[in-house]
C-alpha positions in Angstrom: 11.6 21.2 27.1 12.9 17.8 28.3 10.4 16.0 26.1 11.4 18.0 23.0 15.1 17.3 23.7 14.4 13.6 24.0 12.4 13.6 20.8 15.3 15.3 19.0 17.8 12.8 20.4 15.7 9.9 19.3 15.2 11.3 15.8 19.0 11.4 15.4 19.1 7.7 16.1 16.7 6.9 13.3 18.1 5.2 10.2 16.3 6.9 7.3 15.9 5.0 4.0 17.9 6.0 1.0 16.2 7.4 -2.2 16.6 4.1 -4.0 15.0 2.2 -1.1 12.1 4.7 -1.2 11.7 4.2 -4.9 11.8 0.4 -4.6 9.3 0.3 -1.8 6.9 2.7 -3.5 7.1 0.7 -6.7 6.2 -2.5 -4.8 3.3 -0.8 -3.1 1.9 0.6 -6.4 2.3 -2.7 -8.2 0.7 -4.7 -5.4 -2.2 -2.2 -5.2 -2.7 -2.4 -8.9 -2.6 -6.2 -8.9 -5.2 -6.5 -6.1 -7.3 -3.8 -7.6 -7.5 -5.6 -10.9 -8.0 -9.0 -9.2 -10.8 -7.9 -7.0 -12.4 -5.9 -9.9 -12.3 -9.1 -12.0 -13.8 -11.2 -9.2 -16.5 -8.5 -8.7 -17.3 -8.5 -12.4 -17.5 -12.3 -12.6 -19.8 -12.4 -9.6 -22.0 -9.7 -11.2 -22.2 -11.7 -14.4 -23.1 -14.8 -12.5 -25.8 -13.2 -10.6 -27.2 -11.5 -13.7 -27.2 -14.9 -15.5 -28.9 -16.7 -12.6 -31.6 -14.0 -12.2 -32.7 -14.2 -15.9 
């Protein structure tokens, strides 16, 4: 029981983010993921085109 009580005490000390902070952070993560996905997809496509060109 002492462990559970200490966990509960620590959880009361946590500063939870607000709704607006969550929305902002989620938006940043989604935009960053989309950017890197498109960037890496473009690099992959260019390399594929280059290898196909060189192999012909």
